[in-house]
C-alpha positions in Angstrom: 13.8 110.7 49.7 13.0 108.0 52.3 9.3 107.8 53.2 8.2 108.2 56.9 7.1 105.0 58.6 3.8 105.0 60.6 2.7 102.4 63.2 0.1 101.0 60.8 2.4 100.8 57.8 3.6 97.5 56.4 6.4 97.3 53.9 6.0 95.3 50.7 8.6 94.6 48.0 7.7 94.4 44.3 9.5 92.1 41.8 9.3 93.4 38.3 10.4 93.0 34.7 13.1 95.5 34.0 13.3 97.7 30.9 15.3 100.8 29.9 12.4 103.2 30.3 10.5 101.5 33.1 11.5 99.4 36.1 15.1 99.2 37.3 14.6 96.3 39.7 13.0 95.7 43.1 10.8 98.4 44.6 9.3 98.9 48.0 6.0 100.4 49.0 4.1 100.8 52.3 0.5 99.8 52.9 -1.3 101.6 55.8 -3.4 98.8 57.3 -5.7 101.3 58.9 -6.7 103.1 55.7 -5.7 100.8 52.8 -3.5 103.6 51.4 -0.3 102.8 49.4 2.7 105.0 49.5 4.7 106.1 46.5 7.1 103.2 45.5 10.8 103.6 46.0 13.6 101.7 44.2 15.0 99.3 46.8 17.7 97.7 44.6 18.6 97.5 40.9 18.5 93.9 39.6 17.7 92.4 36.2 14.2 90.9 35.8 13.7 90.1 39.5 10.3 88.7 38.7 9.7 86.6 41.8 10.6 87.3 45.4 10.8 85.5 48.8 11.5 87.0 52.2 13.0 85.3 55.2 10.8 84.8 58.2 12.8 87.1 60.3 12.5 89.8 57.7 16.3 90.2 57.4 16.9 88.9 53.9 15.2 89.0 50.5 15.8 86.6 47.5 14.9 87.3 43.9 14.7 85.1 40.9 16.4 86.8 38.0 14.3 85.6 35.1 16.9 85.4 32.3 18.6 82.6 30.4 21.1 80.7 32.5 19.3 82.4 35.4 20.4 83.5 38.8 19.0 83.9 42.3 20.1 87.1 44.1 20.3 87.5 47.8 19.9 90.8 49.6 20.0 92.1 53.2 17.1 94.3 54.2 18.4 97.5 55.7 16.7 99.4 58.5 15.4 102.0 56.0 14.0 99.2 53.8 16.6 99.5 51.0 18.3 96.3 49.9 22.0 95.6 50.1 23.3 92.9 47.7 24.8 89.8 49.4 25.6 87.4 46.5 24.2 85.7 43.5 24.2 82.0 42.4 23.0 80.1 39.4 19.4 78.8 39.5 20.4 75.7 37.6 18.2 76.4 34.6 16.8 79.0 32.2 14.2 81.7 33.2 13.8 81.1 36.9 10.3 82.2 37.6 9.3 81.2 41.2 11.0 80.5 44.5 10.2 79.7 48.1 12.0 79.2 51.5 11.4 76.2 53.7 10.2 76.5 57.3 13.7 76.1 58.8 14.9 79.1 56.8 18.0 77.1 55.6 16.9 76.2 52.1 15.5 77.9 49.1 13.8 76.1 46.2 13.6 77.6 42.7 11.7 76.7 39.5 13.2 77.3 36.1 10.5 77.7 33.4 12.3 77.4 30.1 14.5 74.4 31.1 11.9 72.6 33.1 14.3 72.2 36.1 14.0 72.8 39.9 16.8 73.2 42.4 17.4 73.5 46.1 19.9 76.1 47.4 21.3 76.4 50.9 20.9 79.6 52.8 23.8 80.6 55.2 23.4 82.3 58.6 24.6 85.5 56.9 21.8 85.2 54.4 24.1 84.4 51.5 23.1 81.6 49.1 25.3 78.5 48.4 25.4 76.5 45.2 22.6 74.1 44.6 22.7 70.8 46.5 19.9 69.2 44.5 18.6 69.6 41.0 15.8 67.8 39.1 15.2 67.8 35.4 11.6 67.2 34.4 10.9 65.2 31.2 8.0 64.7 28.9 5.3 66.9 27.2 1.5 67.2 27.0 -1.2 68.0 24.5 -0.6 71.6 23.4 2.2 71.6 20.7 3.1 75.3 21.4 3.0 75.6 25.2 3.5 72.0 26.2 6.2 70.8 23.9 8.4 70.0 26.9 8.6 70.5 30.6 8.1 74.0 32.1 8.5 74.0 35.9 6.5 77.0 37.1 6.4 77.1 40.9 7.8 75.5 44.1 6.0 75.1 47.4 7.1 73.5 50.6 4.4 71.6 52.6 3.4 72.9 56.0 5.3 70.0 57.7 8.4 70.7 55.6 8.5 67.1 54.4 7.6 67.7 50.8 8.2 70.0 47.9 5.5 70.6 45.3 6.7 71.5 41.8 4.0 72.6 39.3 4.9 71.9 35.7 2.8 73.7 33.0 4.3 71.6 30.2 3.5 68.2 31.7 0.0 69.0 33.2 1.4 67.7 36.5 2.4 68.8 40.0 5.3 66.6 41.0 5.6 66.0 44.8 9.1 65.4 46.1 10.1 64.2 49.5 12.4 66.8 51.1 15.2 66.3 53.6 15.6 69.4 55.7 19.0 68.3 57.0 20.6 67.9 53.6 18.3 69.6 51.1 17.9 66.4 49.1 14.7 65.7 47.2 13.3 62.5 45.7 10.1 62.1 43.6 7.3 60.8 45.7 4.0 61.3 43.9 2.2 63.5 41.4 -1.0 65.3 40.9 -2.4 65.2 37.3 -4.5 68.2 36.1 -6.9 68.0 33.1 -5.0 67.7 29.8 -4.1 71.1 28.4 -4.8 72.9 31.7 -1.2 74.0 32.3 -0.7 74.1 36.1 1.2 77.2 37.1 0.9 78.1 40.9 -0.7 76.4 43.8 -1.9 77.1 47.4 -1.8 74.4 50.0 -4.6 74.0 52.5 -5.1 71.6 55.4 -5.6 67.9 55.4 -3.7 67.3 52.2 -5.7 69.8 50.1 -3.9 71.6 47.2 -5.6 74.3 45.1 -3.8 74.3 41.7 -4.2 77.3 39.4 -4.3 76.2 35.7 -2.8 79.0 33.6 -3.9 77.8 30.2 -7.4 76.7 31.1 -8.1 79.6 33.5 -9.3 77.3 36.2 -8.5 75.9 39.6 -8.2 72.2 40.2 -8.6 71.0 43.8 -6.7 67.9 45.0 -6.4 65.9 48.1 -3.1 64.1 48.6 -2.4 61.9 51.6 0.7 60.0 50.5 -0.5 57.8 47.6 1.3 57.8 44.3 -1.3 60.0 42.7 -3.4 62.6 44.4 -7.2 62.6 44.1 -8.7 65.4 42.0 -11.8 66.6 43.8 -13.1 69.3 41.4 -12.0 71.8 38.7 -13.7 75.2 38.8 -13.5 77.8 36.0 -12.0 81.2 37.0 -14.0 83.2 34.4 -17.6 83.7 33.5 -19.1 81.1 31.2 -20.0 83.6 28.5 -16.5 85.1 28.4 -14.9 84.1 25.0 -11.8 86.2 24.7 -8.3 85.0 25.5 -7.4 84.9 29.2 -4.9 83.0 31.4 -4.5 82.5 35.1 -1.4 83.9 36.9 -1.6 83.6 40.7 -3.6 81.9 43.4 -3.8 82.7 47.1 -5.7 81.0 50.0 -7.0 83.2 52.8 -5.6 82.2 56.2 -9.2 81.4 57.4 -9.3 78.8 54.5 -12.8 80.0 53.5 -11.8 82.2 50.6 -9.6 81.6 47.6 -8.4 84.2 45.0 -6.9 83.9 41.6 -5.8 86.5 38.9 -7.0 86.5 35.3 -4.9 88.0 32.6 -7.1 89.1 29.6 -10.2 89.2 31.7 -8.2 91.6 33.9 -9.8 90.6 37.2 -9.3 88.8 40.5 -11.6 85.7 40.9 -13.1 85.0 44.3 -14.1 81.5 45.5 -15.8 80.2 48.6 -14.0 77.2 50.0 -14.8 74.6 52.5 -11.6 73.8 54.4 -12.6 70.3 55.4 -13.9 68.9 52.2 -12.2 71.1 49.6 -15.5 72.1 48.1 -14.9 75.2 46.0 -17.4 77.6 44.4 -16.8 80.6 42.2 -18.4 83.7 43.6 -17.4 86.1 41.0 -14.7 88.5 39.8 -13.4 91.9 40.8 -12.0 94.0 38.0 -8.4 95.0 38.7 -8.6 98.4 37.1 -5.6 97.7 34.9 -4.2 95.4 32.2 -2.7 91.9 32.8 -2.9 91.3 36.6 0.0 89.0 37.6 1.0 88.6 41.3 -1.1 89.7 44.2 -0.8 89.1 48.0 -2.9 89.5 51.2 -1.6 92.0 53.7 -0.2 90.4 57.0 -3.5 91.0 58.7 -5.4 89.6 55.7 -7.7 92.6 55.6 -6.3 93.9 52.3 -5.3 92.4 49.0 -2.7 94.2 46.9 -2.4 93.4 43.2 -0.2 94.4 40.4 -1.3 95.1 36.8 1.8 94.4 34.7 0.9 96.1 31.5 -0.6 99.2 33.2 2.4 99.7 35.5 0.0 99.8 38.4 -0.3 98.6 42.0 -3.9 98.5 43.5 -5.2 97.8 47.0 -8.6 96.2 47.9 -10.3 95.6 51.2 -11.2 92.0 51.8 -14.8 91.4 52.9 -14.4 87.9 54.3 -18.1 87.4 55.2 -19.5 88.5 51.8 -16.7 87.1 49.7 -15.9 90.4 48.0 -13.0 92.7 47.2 -13.7 96.4 47.7 -11.4 99.0 46.1 -9.6 101.0 48.8 -9.3 103.9 46.4 -5.5 103.7 46.5 -3.3 102.9 43.5 0.3 103.7 42.7 2.5 103.5 39.6 5.4 101.0 39.4 6.9 99.5 36.2 5.8 96.0 35.2 4.9 94.6 38.6 5.0 90.8 38.8 5.3 89.7 42.4 4.5 91.4 45.7 5.7 90.2 49.1 5.2 91.8 52.5 7.7 91.7 55.3 5.9 89.9 58.1 
């Protein structure tokens, strides 16, 4: 049964980990921006472990990283009713693709492959179909943790606002590598790097203005703030813990999102099962932890701000739960909207804008 669409509704897609008695692929849900209410999720398309998603700017196409060995990236057309129609599938040029992003021209898609420590750039055709990779990089090296950092683990890809650079966070190297990016050919070439504290394990990042980068450290449960203006190594400004000082149990960071106003930053904490809230100064990069909002479920992974930035929608992977919060920008708080829905193993949430 197809859900009715109201004027205030916004469609979001949920990437998941699939399993026989759980998720079957990519789901869609609607958020009412007037009330903060979530609709019951519907299966939009079956797909194996479509853990991370990206949606084209025009809202016509969706791309999913199929997080398996010898991984794939799947392309879909978004139909008028919100369901997804498969277009094609190409290799991600590595194992366990876990993150992807589309450049500002809409002609290129970058993908990070965790297990193999590789990243690739794929062309996007006018029909939304993906072409074979035109550029691939293989990271090399290791860091201090013998279990998690025995080799490279590319974990995220982000294009700069001017579309001239591609940031690739590598958990295994304690580095964010910055590549120059040619939007005409898709070629990339290593330009610089950001070095996080040893053993921090950089996972995802959010890019601010004036060369600021907010890097979420998975292993250290912290955020490192950098300023990079073209030099070989970016300047680390500060590192802020994401969890209370007296919290001693295991926890790890998963996602980081910067508010469009640049005055609030959010990150998710697995183990502590919360969303951390930070006050940020957009000119200087000064970042202060305000506190945490419990998620109401186990192992929060991805979360996203609604298109109007008035709500934050988060997924609790091990509770099969999607939860909505109202954003109090002035007070720096997340207020539960009272709406939550069940969806199997949610990992990534993306709104059609």
